[in-house]
DRENLO-44168 format. One line per field, with one value per residue (C-alpha): residue number from 1; x, y, z; chain. Coordinates in steps of 0.5 Angstrom, whole numbers, m for minus. Layout:
N
nr <- (NUM:...) .
east <- (X:...) .
north <- (Y:...) .
up <- (Z:...) .
kette <- (A:...) .
This chain:
74
nr <- (1:2:3:4:5:6:7:8:9:10:11:12:13:14:15:16:17:18:19:20:21:22:23:24:25:26:27:28:29:30:31:32:33:34:35:36:37:38:39:40:41:42:43:44:45:46:47:48:49:50:51:52:53:54:55:56:57:58:59:60:61:62:63:64:65:66:67:68:69:70:71:72:73:74) .
east <- (m20:m25:m24:m26:m21:m16:m17:m17:m11:m7:m10:m7:m1:m1:m3:2:9:14:19:14:14:21:23:20:23:18:15:13:11:6:3:3:m1:m6:m7:m9:m14:m17:m19:m23:m26:m27:m23:m24:m18:m18:m19:m13:m9:m10:m8:m2:0:m2:2:8:8:8:13:18:13:11:18:19:13:15:22:20:16:18:21:16:10:7) .
north <- (m6:m1:6:6:1:5:11:7:4:11:14:8:9:17:16:11:13:14:10:4:4:5:0:m6:m11:m11:m18:m16:m9:m12:m17:m11:m7:m12:m14:m7:m6:m13:m10:m5:m9:m16:m18:m25:m29:m25:m18:m20:m22:m16:m12:m16:m15:m7:m6:m10:m5:1:m1:4:10:8:8:15:18:16:18:25:27:31:27:30:27:21) .
up <- (m19:m17:m16:m9:m7:m11:m7:0:m2:m4:3:7:4:5:12:14:17:12:16:16:8:8:13:10:5:m2:0:7:5:0:5:10:6:3:11:12:6:8:15:12:6:4:m2:m6:m8:m15:m12:m8:m13:m17:m12:m10:m18:m17:m11:m14:m20:m16:m11:m13:m13:m6:m4:m8:m5:2:1:m1:5:11:16:21:17:20) .
kette <- (A:A:A:A:A:A:A:A:A:A:A:A:A:A:A:A:A:A:A:A:A:A:A:A:A:A:A:A:A:A:A:A:A:A:A:A:A:A:A:A:A:A:A:A:A:A:A:A:A:A:A:A:A:A:A:A:A:A:A:A:A:A:A:A:A:A:A:A:A:A:A:A:A:A) .
């Protein structure tokens, strides 16, 4: 996975409302994030699978970050 794709993914996570990240179940959250990333860059099958696996491994971190944000954070 390229560094620019990683930056884009984590920027997306930071810019997404905490309530959105916390309200979706694991599978739906992963699919939602994948769709958001694909809107900004074309991913081939292998890149999509790598990103899917990466997201699965980082779900706890994503949810922890969302929970630690102030309630007013968009």
